Backbone as XML, in Angstrom:
<?xml version="1.0"?>
<chain id="A" units="angstrom">
  <residue number="1" name="MET">
    <atom name="N" x="155.981" y="241.251" z="48.778"/>
    <atom name="CA" x="156.438" y="240.807" z="47.201"/>
    <atom name="C" x="156.638" y="241.755" z="46.357"/>
  </residue>
  <residue number="2" name="LYS">
    <atom name="N" x="157.950" y="241.573" z="45.703"/>
    <atom name="CA" x="158.353" y="242.446" z="44.831"/>
    <atom name="C" x="158.736" y="241.972" z="43.169"/>
  </residue>
  <residue number="3" name="ILE">
    <atom name="N" x="158.183" y="242.004" z="42.268"/>
    <atom name="CA" x="158.727" y="241.944" z="41.449"/>
    <atom name="C" x="160.145" y="242.531" z="40.265"/>
  </residue>
  <residue number="4" name="THR">
    <atom name="N" x="161.417" y="242.456" z="40.072"/>
    <atom name="CA" x="162.652" y="242.812" z="39.784"/>
    <atom name="C" x="162.714" y="242.602" z="37.532"/>
  </residue>
  <residue number="5" name="HIS">
    <atom name="N" x="163.162" y="243.579" z="37.417"/>
    <atom name="CA" x="163.719" y="243.097" z="36.521"/>
    <atom name="C" x="164.845" y="244.302" z="35.195"/>
  </residue>
  <residue number="6" name="SER">
    <atom name="N" x="165.697" y="243.514" z="34.886"/>
    <atom name="CA" x="166.655" y="244.172" z="34.146"/>
    <atom name="C" x="166.434" y="244.368" z="33.168"/>
  </residue>
  <residue number="7" name="GLU">
    <atom name="N" x="166.337" y="245.543" z="32.437"/>
    <atom name="CA" x="166.854" y="245.632" z="30.494"/>
    <atom name="C" x="168.176" y="244.898" z="30.364"/>
  </residue>
  <residue number="8" name="GLN">
    <atom name="N" x="169.299" y="245.684" z="31.673"/>
    <atom name="CA" x="170.670" y="244.189" z="30.597"/>
    <atom name="C" x="170.795" y="242.737" z="31.028"/>
  </residue>
  <residue number="9" name="ALA">
    <atom name="N" x="169.577" y="242.116" z="31.490"/>
    <atom name="CA" x="169.329" y="240.643" z="31.095"/>
    <atom name="C" x="168.464" y="240.316" z="29.774"/>
  </residue>
  <residue number="10" name="PRO">
    <atom name="N" x="168.119" y="239.293" z="29.192"/>
    <atom name="CA" x="166.605" y="238.716" z="28.859"/>
    <atom name="C" x="165.867" y="238.988" z="29.264"/>
  </residue>
  <residue number="11" name="ALA">
    <atom name="N" x="164.575" y="239.296" z="28.208"/>
    <atom name="CA" x="163.763" y="239.257" z="29.224"/>
    <atom name="C" x="162.643" y="237.612" z="29.335"/>
  </residue>
  <residue number="12" name="ALA">
    <atom name="N" x="161.893" y="237.563" z="29.688"/>
    <atom name="CA" x="161.644" y="236.179" z="30.282"/>
    <atom name="C" x="160.597" y="235.683" z="29.344"/>
  </residue>
  <residue number="13" name="ILE">
    <atom name="N" x="161.153" y="234.541" z="28.480"/>
    <atom name="CA" x="160.310" y="233.869" z="27.236"/>
    <atom name="C" x="159.696" y="233.042" z="27.892"/>
  </residue>
  <residue number="14" name="GLY">
    <atom name="N" x="158.462" y="233.164" z="28.483"/>
    <atom name="CA" x="157.147" y="232.815" z="29.405"/>
    <atom name="C" x="156.605" y="233.035" z="30.388"/>
  </residue>
  <residue number="15" name="PRO">
    <atom name="N" x="155.407" y="232.676" z="30.895"/>
    <atom name="CA" x="155.049" y="233.061" z="32.408"/>
    <atom name="C" x="155.507" y="232.940" z="33.154"/>
  </residue>
  <residue number="16" name="TYR">
    <atom name="N" x="156.854" y="234.462" z="33.982"/>
    <atom name="CA" x="157.226" y="233.947" z="34.880"/>
    <atom name="C" x="157.850" y="235.475" z="35.080"/>
  </residue>
  <residue number="17" name="SER">
    <atom name="N" x="158.752" y="236.378" z="36.105"/>
    <atom name="CA" x="159.503" y="237.240" z="36.053"/>
    <atom name="C" x="161.135" y="236.518" z="36.482"/>
  </residue>
  <residue number="18" name="GLN">
    <atom name="N" x="161.887" y="237.803" z="36.040"/>
    <atom name="CA" x="163.589" y="237.980" z="35.977"/>
    <atom name="C" x="163.469" y="237.348" z="37.807"/>
  </residue>
  <residue number="19" name="GLY">
    <atom name="N" x="162.563" y="237.990" z="38.732"/>
    <atom name="CA" x="163.253" y="237.660" z="40.111"/>
    <atom name="C" x="162.265" y="238.877" z="40.639"/>
  </residue>
  <residue number="20" name="VAL">
    <atom name="N" x="162.227" y="237.588" z="42.314"/>
    <atom name="CA" x="160.764" y="238.193" z="43.259"/>
    <atom name="C" x="161.746" y="238.306" z="44.450"/>
  </residue>
  <residue number="21" name="ILE">
    <atom name="N" x="161.330" y="239.862" z="45.001"/>
    <atom name="CA" x="161.894" y="240.014" z="46.696"/>
    <atom name="C" x="160.508" y="239.456" z="47.437"/>
  </residue>
  <residue number="22" name="VAL">
    <atom name="N" x="161.466" y="238.687" z="48.600"/>
    <atom name="CA" x="160.269" y="238.384" z="49.178"/>
    <atom name="C" x="161.377" y="238.803" z="50.287"/>
  </residue>
  <residue number="23" name="ASN">
    <atom name="N" x="160.155" y="239.615" z="51.217"/>
    <atom name="CA" x="161.253" y="240.821" z="52.994"/>
    <atom name="C" x="162.592" y="241.126" z="52.002"/>
  </residue>
  <residue number="24" name="ASN">
    <atom name="N" x="163.753" y="240.507" z="52.269"/>
    <atom name="CA" x="164.602" y="241.429" z="52.707"/>
    <atom name="C" x="166.083" y="239.186" z="51.462"/>
  </residue>
  <residue number="25" name="VAL">
    <atom name="N" x="165.685" y="239.432" z="50.757"/>
    <atom name="CA" x="165.523" y="237.959" z="49.732"/>
    <atom name="C" x="165.209" y="237.666" z="47.968"/>
  </residue>
  <residue number="26" name="PHE">
    <atom name="N" x="166.126" y="237.928" z="47.345"/>
    <atom name="CA" x="166.443" y="237.816" z="46.422"/>
    <atom name="C" x="165.808" y="236.146" z="45.787"/>
  </residue>
  <residue number="27" name="TYR">
    <atom name="N" x="164.782" y="236.297" z="44.837"/>
    <atom name="CA" x="165.019" y="235.335" z="44.265"/>
    <atom name="C" x="164.682" y="235.287" z="42.624"/>
  </residue>
  <residue number="28" name="SER">
    <atom name="N" x="166.155" y="234.635" z="41.634"/>
    <atom name="CA" x="165.950" y="234.803" z="40.613"/>
    <atom name="C" x="165.130" y="233.467" z="40.178"/>
  </residue>
  <residue number="29" name="SER">
    <atom name="N" x="165.167" y="233.596" z="37.971"/>
    <atom name="CA" x="164.468" y="232.565" z="37.540"/>
    <atom name="C" x="165.411" y="232.274" z="37.297"/>
  </residue>
  <residue number="30" name="GLY">
    <atom name="N" x="165.805" y="230.769" z="36.929"/>
    <atom name="CA" x="166.619" y="230.213" z="36.080"/>
    <atom name="C" x="167.576" y="230.891" z="34.936"/>
  </residue>
  <residue number="31" name="GLN">
    <atom name="N" x="168.497" y="231.676" z="34.469"/>
    <atom name="CA" x="169.445" y="232.238" z="33.488"/>
    <atom name="C" x="170.329" y="231.076" z="32.679"/>
  </residue>
  <residue number="32" name="ILE">
    <atom name="N" x="169.719" y="231.609" z="31.393"/>
    <atom name="CA" x="170.527" y="230.440" z="30.031"/>
    <atom name="C" x="171.372" y="231.545" z="29.727"/>
  </residue>
  <residue number="33" name="PRO">
    <atom name="N" x="171.871" y="231.243" z="28.521"/>
    <atom name="CA" x="172.628" y="232.317" z="28.373"/>
    <atom name="C" x="172.470" y="232.668" z="26.987"/>
  </residue>
  <residue number="34" name="LEU">
    <atom name="N" x="171.876" y="233.516" z="27.233"/>
    <atom name="CA" x="170.636" y="234.584" z="26.305"/>
    <atom name="C" x="171.424" y="235.960" z="26.279"/>
  </residue>
  <residue number="35" name="THR">
    <atom name="N" x="172.030" y="237.298" z="25.130"/>
    <atom name="CA" x="172.180" y="238.089" z="25.367"/>
    <atom name="C" x="170.247" y="239.155" z="25.998"/>
  </residue>
  <residue number="36" name="PRO">
    <atom name="N" x="170.866" y="240.173" z="26.149"/>
    <atom name="CA" x="170.171" y="241.161" z="26.712"/>
    <atom name="C" x="169.061" y="241.189" z="25.316"/>
  </residue>
  <residue number="37" name="THR">
    <atom name="N" x="169.668" y="241.094" z="24.148"/>
    <atom name="CA" x="168.338" y="241.403" z="23.449"/>
    <atom name="C" x="167.707" y="239.975" z="22.225"/>
  </residue>
  <residue number="38" name="GLY">
    <atom name="N" x="168.193" y="238.836" z="23.387"/>
    <atom name="CA" x="167.327" y="237.180" z="22.801"/>
    <atom name="C" x="167.831" y="236.473" z="22.089"/>
  </residue>
  <residue number="39" name="ASP">
    <atom name="N" x="169.592" y="236.860" z="21.666"/>
    <atom name="CA" x="169.909" y="236.469" z="20.819"/>
    <atom name="C" x="170.638" y="234.898" z="21.464"/>
  </residue>
  <residue number="40" name="LEU">
    <atom name="N" x="170.662" y="233.824" z="21.401"/>
    <atom name="CA" x="171.532" y="233.024" z="22.030"/>
    <atom name="C" x="172.816" y="232.879" z="21.820"/>
  </residue>
  <residue number="41" name="VAL">
    <atom name="N" x="173.265" y="232.634" z="23.530"/>
    <atom name="CA" x="175.130" y="232.428" z="22.776"/>
    <atom name="C" x="175.599" y="230.930" z="22.728"/>
  </residue>
  <residue number="42" name="ASP">
    <atom name="N" x="175.912" y="230.820" z="21.279"/>
    <atom name="CA" x="176.000" y="229.420" z="21.009"/>
    <atom name="C" x="177.432" y="228.546" z="20.878"/>
  </residue>
  <residue number="43" name="GLY">
    <atom name="N" x="177.990" y="228.967" z="21.915"/>
    <atom name="CA" x="179.849" y="229.206" z="21.608"/>
    <atom name="C" x="179.924" y="227.940" z="22.820"/>
  </residue>
  <residue number="44" name="SER">
    <atom name="N" x="181.525" y="227.933" z="23.469"/>
    <atom name="CA" x="181.114" y="226.964" z="24.030"/>
    <atom name="C" x="180.987" y="227.286" z="25.590"/>
  </residue>
  <residue number="45" name="VAL">
    <atom name="N" x="180.855" y="225.727" z="26.497"/>
    <atom name="CA" x="180.272" y="225.873" z="27.552"/>
    <atom name="C" x="180.613" y="226.852" z="28.330"/>
  </residue>
  <residue number="46" name="GLU">
    <atom name="N" x="181.905" y="226.901" z="28.272"/>
    <atom name="CA" x="182.654" y="228.813" z="29.479"/>
    <atom name="C" x="181.876" y="230.439" z="28.526"/>
  </residue>
  <residue number="47" name="GLU">
    <atom name="N" x="181.878" y="229.983" z="27.094"/>
    <atom name="CA" x="181.452" y="231.378" z="26.859"/>
    <atom name="C" x="179.952" y="231.352" z="27.360"/>
  </residue>
  <residue number="48" name="GLN">
    <atom name="N" x="179.224" y="230.139" z="27.146"/>
    <atom name="CA" x="177.724" y="230.107" z="27.881"/>
    <atom name="C" x="177.716" y="230.574" z="28.691"/>
  </residue>
  <residue number="49" name="VAL">
    <atom name="N" x="178.576" y="230.356" z="30.129"/>
    <atom name="CA" x="178.719" y="230.260" z="31.527"/>
    <atom name="C" x="178.712" y="231.688" z="31.728"/>
  </residue>
  <residue number="50" name="HIS">
    <atom name="N" x="179.823" y="232.389" z="30.785"/>
    <atom name="CA" x="180.152" y="234.121" z="30.858"/>
    <atom name="C" x="178.918" y="234.041" z="30.539"/>
  </residue>
  <residue number="51" name="GLN">
    <atom name="N" x="178.247" y="234.086" z="30.262"/>
    <atom name="CA" x="176.655" y="234.673" z="29.503"/>
    <atom name="C" x="175.592" y="234.534" z="30.907"/>
  </residue>
  <residue number="52" name="VAL">
    <atom name="N" x="175.422" y="233.904" z="30.630"/>
    <atom name="CA" x="174.865" y="233.271" z="32.774"/>
    <atom name="C" x="175.243" y="233.829" z="33.630"/>
  </residue>
  <residue number="53" name="PHE">
    <atom name="N" x="176.805" y="234.436" z="33.780"/>
    <atom name="CA" x="176.492" y="234.977" z="34.766"/>
    <atom name="C" x="176.168" y="236.270" z="34.817"/>
  </residue>
  <residue number="54" name="SER">
    <atom name="N" x="176.509" y="237.377" z="33.592"/>
    <atom name="CA" x="176.716" y="238.284" z="33.000"/>
    <atom name="C" x="175.183" y="238.749" z="33.343"/>
  </residue>
  <residue number="55" name="ASN">
    <atom name="N" x="174.176" y="237.816" z="33.158"/>
    <atom name="CA" x="172.575" y="237.993" z="32.998"/>
    <atom name="C" x="172.242" y="237.723" z="34.799"/>
  </residue>
  <residue number="56" name="ILE">
    <atom name="N" x="173.022" y="236.681" z="35.601"/>
    <atom name="CA" x="172.694" y="236.827" z="37.208"/>
    <atom name="C" x="173.274" y="238.380" z="37.815"/>
  </residue>
  <residue number="57" name="LYS">
    <atom name="N" x="174.074" y="238.775" z="37.335"/>
    <atom name="CA" x="174.748" y="239.756" z="37.858"/>
    <atom name="C" x="173.691" y="241.000" z="37.522"/>
  </residue>
  <residue number="58" name="ALA">
    <atom name="N" x="173.092" y="241.161" z="36.560"/>
    <atom name="CA" x="171.915" y="242.031" z="36.132"/>
    <atom name="C" x="170.849" y="241.856" z="36.764"/>
  </residue>
  <residue number="59" name="VAL">
    <atom name="N" x="170.771" y="240.560" z="36.636"/>
    <atom name="CA" x="168.900" y="240.966" z="37.822"/>
    <atom name="C" x="169.372" y="241.293" z="39.626"/>
  </residue>
  <residue number="60" name="LEU">
    <atom name="N" x="170.824" y="240.811" z="40.051"/>
    <atom name="CA" x="171.016" y="240.753" z="41.129"/>
    <atom name="C" x="170.621" y="242.289" z="41.892"/>
  </residue>
  <residue number="61" name="GLU">
    <atom name="N" x="171.570" y="242.504" z="40.614"/>
    <atom name="CA" x="171.478" y="244.549" z="40.621"/>
    <atom name="C" x="169.997" y="245.453" z="40.757"/>
  </residue>
  <residue number="62" name="SER">
    <atom name="N" x="169.470" y="244.803" z="39.897"/>
    <atom name="CA" x="168.231" y="245.284" z="39.391"/>
    <atom name="C" x="167.226" y="245.204" z="41.094"/>
  </residue>
  <residue number="63" name="ALA">
    <atom name="N" x="167.506" y="244.081" z="41.490"/>
    <atom name="CA" x="167.201" y="243.519" z="43.468"/>
    <atom name="C" x="167.716" y="244.723" z="43.710"/>
  </residue>
  <residue number="64" name="GLY">
    <atom name="N" x="168.747" y="245.262" z="43.615"/>
    <atom name="CA" x="170.187" y="245.537" z="45.082"/>
    <atom name="C" x="170.470" y="244.608" z="46.018"/>
  </residue>
  <residue number="65" name="ALA">
    <atom name="N" x="171.618" y="243.562" z="45.252"/>
    <atom name="CA" x="171.723" y="242.172" z="45.335"/>
    <atom name="C" x="172.922" y="242.375" z="44.297"/>
  </residue>
  <residue number="66" name="SER">
    <atom name="N" x="174.577" y="241.688" z="45.325"/>
    <atom name="CA" x="175.173" y="241.272" z="44.193"/>
    <atom name="C" x="175.529" y="240.182" z="44.019"/>
  </residue>
  <residue number="67" name="LEU">
    <atom name="N" x="176.675" y="239.660" z="43.291"/>
    <atom name="CA" x="177.192" y="238.707" z="43.923"/>
    <atom name="C" x="178.025" y="238.433" z="45.110"/>
  </residue>
  <residue number="68" name="GLU">
    <atom name="N" x="178.222" y="239.002" z="45.901"/>
    <atom name="CA" x="178.490" y="238.891" z="46.813"/>
    <atom name="C" x="177.612" y="238.447" z="48.577"/>
  </residue>
  <residue number="69" name="THR">
    <atom name="N" x="176.144" y="239.003" z="47.933"/>
    <atom name="CA" x="174.946" y="238.688" z="48.411"/>
    <atom name="C" x="174.344" y="236.878" z="48.649"/>
  </residue>
  <residue number="70" name="VAL">
    <atom name="N" x="175.306" y="236.791" z="47.319"/>
    <atom name="CA" x="174.277" y="235.358" z="46.867"/>
    <atom name="C" x="174.669" y="234.652" z="48.112"/>
  </residue>
  <residue number="71" name="ILE">
    <atom name="N" x="173.176" y="233.884" z="48.368"/>
    <atom name="CA" x="173.214" y="232.446" z="49.542"/>
    <atom name="C" x="173.537" y="231.173" z="48.898"/>
  </residue>
  <residue number="72" name="LYS">
    <atom name="N" x="172.985" y="231.056" z="47.787"/>
    <atom name="CA" x="172.576" y="229.652" z="46.797"/>
    <atom name="C" x="172.444" y="229.916" z="45.625"/>
  </residue>
  <residue number="73" name="THR">
    <atom name="N" x="173.278" y="228.877" z="45.151"/>
    <atom name="CA" x="173.414" y="228.977" z="43.541"/>
    <atom name="C" x="172.839" y="227.476" z="43.269"/>
  </residue>
  <residue number="74" name="THR">
    <atom name="N" x="172.061" y="227.262" z="42.158"/>
    <atom name="CA" x="171.735" y="226.444" z="41.820"/>
    <atom name="C" x="171.837" y="226.160" z="40.179"/>
  </residue>
  <residue number="75" name="LEU">
    <atom name="N" x="172.916" y="225.249" z="40.111"/>
    <atom name="CA" x="173.355" y="224.487" z="38.362"/>
    <atom name="C" x="172.355" y="223.753" z="37.830"/>
  </residue>
  <residue number="76" name="PHE">
    <atom name="N" x="171.911" y="224.002" z="36.354"/>
    <atom name="CA" x="170.838" y="222.838" z="35.797"/>
    <atom name="C" x="172.327" y="222.921" z="34.488"/>
  </residue>
  <residue number="77" name="ILE">
    <atom name="N" x="173.138" y="221.293" z="34.128"/>
    <atom name="CA" x="173.668" y="221.644" z="32.873"/>
    <atom name="C" x="172.955" y="220.270" z="32.403"/>
  </residue>
  <residue number="78" name="LYS">
    <atom name="N" x="173.684" y="220.374" z="31.000"/>
    <atom name="CA" x="173.811" y="219.433" z="30.431"/>
    <atom name="C" x="174.042" y="218.121" z="29.920"/>
  </residue>
  <residue number="79" name="ASP">
    <atom name="N" x="175.601" y="218.606" z="30.222"/>
    <atom name="CA" x="176.295" y="217.122" z="30.644"/>
    <atom name="C" x="177.404" y="217.146" z="31.613"/>
  </residue>
  <residue number="80" name="MET">
    <atom name="N" x="177.690" y="216.211" z="32.451"/>
    <atom name="CA" x="178.119" y="216.434" z="33.956"/>
    <atom name="C" x="179.669" y="216.366" z="33.174"/>
  </residue>
  <residue number="81" name="ASN">
    <atom name="N" x="179.998" y="216.104" z="32.245"/>
    <atom name="CA" x="181.445" y="215.697" z="31.731"/>
    <atom name="C" x="181.504" y="217.207" z="31.125"/>
  </residue>
  <residue number="82" name="ASP">
    <atom name="N" x="180.820" y="218.691" z="31.419"/>
    <atom name="CA" x="181.619" y="219.669" z="31.483"/>
    <atom name="C" x="181.704" y="220.124" z="32.729"/>
  </residue>
  <residue number="83" name="PHE">
    <atom name="N" x="181.245" y="220.057" z="33.671"/>
    <atom name="CA" x="181.171" y="220.623" z="34.848"/>
    <atom name="C" x="182.840" y="220.715" z="35.241"/>
  </residue>
  <residue number="84" name="PRO">
    <atom name="N" x="183.786" y="220.139" z="34.258"/>
    <atom name="CA" x="185.046" y="220.672" z="35.423"/>
    <atom name="C" x="185.668" y="222.325" z="34.358"/>
  </residue>
  <residue number="85" name="ALA">
    <atom name="N" x="184.827" y="222.541" z="33.556"/>
    <atom name="CA" x="184.913" y="224.084" z="32.267"/>
    <atom name="C" x="184.360" y="224.427" z="32.948"/>
  </residue>
  <residue number="86" name="ILE">
    <atom name="N" x="182.595" y="224.188" z="33.784"/>
    <atom name="CA" x="181.396" y="224.857" z="34.163"/>
    <atom name="C" x="182.332" y="225.216" z="35.425"/>
  </residue>
  <residue number="87" name="ASN">
    <atom name="N" x="182.661" y="224.719" z="36.434"/>
    <atom name="CA" x="183.926" y="225.128" z="37.726"/>
    <atom name="C" x="184.863" y="226.175" z="37.834"/>
  </residue>
  <residue number="88" name="ALA">
    <atom name="N" x="185.362" y="226.639" z="36.568"/>
    <atom name="CA" x="186.383" y="226.570" z="36.298"/>
    <atom name="C" x="185.676" y="228.034" z="36.288"/>
  </residue>
  <residue number="89" name="VAL">
    <atom name="N" x="184.867" y="228.372" z="35.352"/>
    <atom name="CA" x="184.767" y="229.471" z="35.058"/>
    <atom name="C" x="183.340" y="230.231" z="36.524"/>
  </residue>
  <residue number="90" name="TYR">
    <atom name="N" x="183.325" y="229.151" z="36.791"/>
    <atom name="CA" x="182.122" y="229.869" z="38.133"/>
    <atom name="C" x="183.373" y="230.187" z="39.020"/>
  </residue>
  <residue number="91" name="GLY">
    <atom name="N" x="184.501" y="229.728" z="39.289"/>
    <atom name="CA" x="185.368" y="230.422" z="40.283"/>
    <atom name="C" x="186.203" y="231.327" z="40.197"/>
  </residue>
  <residue number="92" name="GLU">
    <atom name="N" x="185.896" y="231.961" z="39.043"/>
    <atom name="CA" x="186.294" y="233.105" z="38.814"/>
    <atom name="C" x="185.360" y="234.365" z="39.151"/>
  </residue>
  <residue number="93" name="TYR">
    <atom name="N" x="183.772" y="234.117" z="38.781"/>
    <atom name="CA" x="182.767" y="234.932" z="40.203"/>
    <atom name="C" x="182.798" y="234.702" z="40.974"/>
  </residue>
  <residue number="94" name="PHE">
    <atom name="N" x="182.539" y="233.550" z="42.004"/>
    <atom name="CA" x="183.317" y="233.321" z="43.458"/>
    <atom name="C" x="183.888" y="232.626" z="43.513"/>
  </residue>
  <residue number="95" name="SER">
    <atom name="N" x="184.954" y="233.227" z="43.861"/>
    <atom name="CA" x="186.786" y="233.038" z="44.544"/>
    <atom name="C" x="186.483" y="232.960" z="45.925"/>
  </residue>
  <residue number="96" name="GLU">
    <atom name="N" x="186.036" y="234.377" z="46.811"/>
    <atom name="CA" x="185.898" y="234.269" z="48.417"/>
    <atom name="C" x="185.061" y="233.983" z="48.902"/>
  </residue>
  <residue number="97" name="HIS">
    <atom name="N" x="183.903" y="235.039" z="48.130"/>
    <atom name="CA" x="182.941" y="234.587" z="48.280"/>
    <atom name="C" x="182.176" y="233.089" z="48.204"/>
  </residue>
  <residue number="98" name="LEU">
    <atom name="N" x="181.582" y="232.407" z="48.342"/>
    <atom name="CA" x="181.485" y="231.444" z="48.126"/>
    <atom name="C" x="179.665" y="230.370" z="48.794"/>
  </residue>
  <residue number="99" name="PRO">
    <atom name="N" x="179.021" y="230.283" z="48.478"/>
    <atom name="CA" x="177.821" y="230.791" z="48.518"/>
    <atom name="C" x="177.215" y="228.924" z="48.296"/>
  </residue>
  <residue number="100" name="ALA">
    <atom name="N" x="176.233" y="228.340" z="49.080"/>
    <atom name="CA" x="176.073" y="227.043" z="49.007"/>
    <atom name="C" x="174.912" y="227.035" z="47.427"/>
  </residue>
  <residue number="101" name="ARG">
    <atom name="N" x="175.430" y="225.933" z="47.145"/>
    <atom name="CA" x="175.622" y="225.339" z="45.718"/>
    <atom name="C" x="175.066" y="224.231" z="44.766"/>
  </residue>
  <residue number="102" name="SER">
    <atom name="N" x="174.202" y="223.946" z="44.483"/>
    <atom name="CA" x="173.489" y="222.010" z="43.822"/>
    <atom name="C" x="173.967" y="222.495" z="42.557"/>
  </residue>
  <residue number="103" name="CYS">
    <atom name="N" x="174.246" y="221.488" z="41.889"/>
    <atom name="CA" x="174.398" y="221.023" z="40.702"/>
    <atom name="C" x="173.762" y="219.907" z="40.124"/>
  </residue>
  <residue number="104" name="VAL">
    <atom name="N" x="173.512" y="220.074" z="38.851"/>
    <atom name="CA" x="172.384" y="218.821" z="38.486"/>
    <atom name="C" x="172.198" y="218.436" z="37.161"/>
  </residue>
  <residue number="105" name="GLU">
    <atom name="N" x="173.016" y="217.212" z="36.294"/>
    <atom name="CA" x="172.551" y="217.044" z="35.211"/>
    <atom name="C" x="171.282" y="216.888" z="34.707"/>
  </residue>
  <residue number="106" name="VAL">
    <atom name="N" x="170.478" y="217.445" z="33.824"/>
    <atom name="CA" x="169.310" y="217.496" z="33.359"/>
    <atom name="C" x="169.098" y="217.426" z="31.529"/>
  </residue>
  <residue number="107" name="ALA">
    <atom name="N" x="168.241" y="216.657" z="31.483"/>
    <atom name="CA" x="168.021" y="215.444" z="30.167"/>
    <atom name="C" x="167.920" y="216.976" z="28.922"/>
  </residue>
  <residue number="108" name="ARG">
    <atom name="N" x="167.531" y="217.957" z="29.633"/>
    <atom name="CA" x="167.400" y="219.330" z="28.753"/>
    <atom name="C" x="167.019" y="220.527" z="29.270"/>
  </residue>
  <residue number="109" name="LEU">
    <atom name="N" x="167.659" y="221.508" z="28.657"/>
    <atom name="CA" x="167.427" y="222.798" z="28.747"/>
    <atom name="C" x="166.240" y="223.544" z="28.485"/>
  </residue>
  <residue number="110" name="PRO">
    <atom name="N" x="166.050" y="224.990" z="28.125"/>
    <atom name="CA" x="165.393" y="225.511" z="27.641"/>
    <atom name="C" x="166.695" y="226.221" z="25.881"/>
  </residue>
  <residue number="111" name="LYS">
    <atom name="N" x="165.395" y="225.988" z="24.681"/>
    <atom name="CA" x="166.848" y="226.206" z="23.338"/>
    <atom name="C" x="167.972" y="225.218" z="23.378"/>
  </residue>
  <residue number="112" name="ASP">
    <atom name="N" x="167.833" y="224.409" z="24.286"/>
    <atom name="CA" x="168.680" y="223.499" z="23.982"/>
    <atom name="C" x="169.972" y="223.710" z="24.156"/>
  </residue>
  <residue number="113" name="VAL">
    <atom name="N" x="170.387" y="225.108" z="25.334"/>
    <atom name="CA" x="171.751" y="225.584" z="26.033"/>
    <atom name="C" x="172.720" y="224.603" z="26.772"/>
  </residue>
  <residue number="114" name="LYS">
    <atom name="N" x="173.659" y="224.938" z="27.338"/>
    <atom name="CA" x="174.370" y="223.171" z="27.573"/>
    <atom name="C" x="174.369" y="223.682" z="29.502"/>
  </residue>
  <residue number="115" name="VAL">
    <atom name="N" x="173.881" y="225.387" z="29.629"/>
    <atom name="CA" x="173.514" y="225.415" z="31.022"/>
    <atom name="C" x="172.916" y="226.180" z="31.541"/>
  </residue>
  <residue number="116" name="GLU">
    <atom name="N" x="172.084" y="226.501" z="32.578"/>
    <atom name="CA" x="170.548" y="226.991" z="33.293"/>
    <atom name="C" x="171.124" y="227.359" z="34.426"/>
  </residue>
  <residue number="117" name="MET">
    <atom name="N" x="171.354" y="228.752" z="35.424"/>
    <atom name="CA" x="171.393" y="229.268" z="36.869"/>
    <atom name="C" x="170.677" y="230.002" z="37.735"/>
  </residue>
  <residue number="118" name="GLU">
    <atom name="N" x="170.110" y="229.321" z="38.661"/>
    <atom name="CA" x="169.610" y="230.370" z="39.191"/>
    <atom name="C" x="170.187" y="230.996" z="40.531"/>
  </residue>
  <residue number="119" name="VAL">
    <atom name="N" x="169.926" y="231.534" z="41.000"/>
    <atom name="CA" x="170.337" y="232.231" z="42.772"/>
    <atom name="C" x="168.886" y="232.953" z="43.903"/>
  </residue>
  <residue number="120" name="ILE">
    <atom name="N" x="169.541" y="232.391" z="45.453"/>
    <atom name="CA" x="169.161" y="233.298" z="45.835"/>
    <atom name="C" x="170.034" y="234.037" z="47.067"/>
  </residue>
  <residue number="121" name="ALA">
    <atom name="N" x="169.429" y="235.595" z="47.229"/>
    <atom name="CA" x="170.806" y="235.771" z="47.577"/>
    <atom name="C" x="170.114" y="236.945" z="48.858"/>
  </residue>
  <residue number="122" name="LEU">
    <atom name="N" x="170.570" y="237.546" z="49.363"/>
    <atom name="CA" x="170.206" y="238.483" z="50.122"/>
    <atom name="C" x="170.295" y="240.273" z="50.040"/>
  </residue>
  <residue number="123" name="VAL">
    <atom name="N" x="169.059" y="240.681" z="49.608"/>
    <atom name="CA" x="168.836" y="242.299" z="49.137"/>
    <atom name="C" x="169.765" y="243.298" z="50.147"/>
  </residue>
  <residue number="124" name="LYS">
    <atom name="N" x="170.886" y="244.190" z="49.747"/>
    <atom name="CA" x="170.958" y="244.912" z="50.623"/>
    <atom name="C" x="170.240" y="245.855" z="51.551"/>
  </residue>
</chain>
């Protein structure tokens, strides 16, 4: 097991790692719309999703993976009414390569953000 870390994504805000590699599979912790310096992107849901993808791309890179090697995503969203907007941004990042996905509405997310995402990916 190998722990991964990227300075290009926000540091963990609790006792966990940004990601873990087991054999050739990377498991990310949930990424919320924090900048690498820990500032909250408190804008539209679209702006928050773009920041989440920026963070996901950074932790994937630190593991030797990429969006093209993602096999599963899980989206946690605060309001299912935001799903069309979230899905539109998601489609900008996953347009040809389409990993398996789950999406669930939750009562509350850390720092009251609108979206959180975690991924599982193959390491190159």
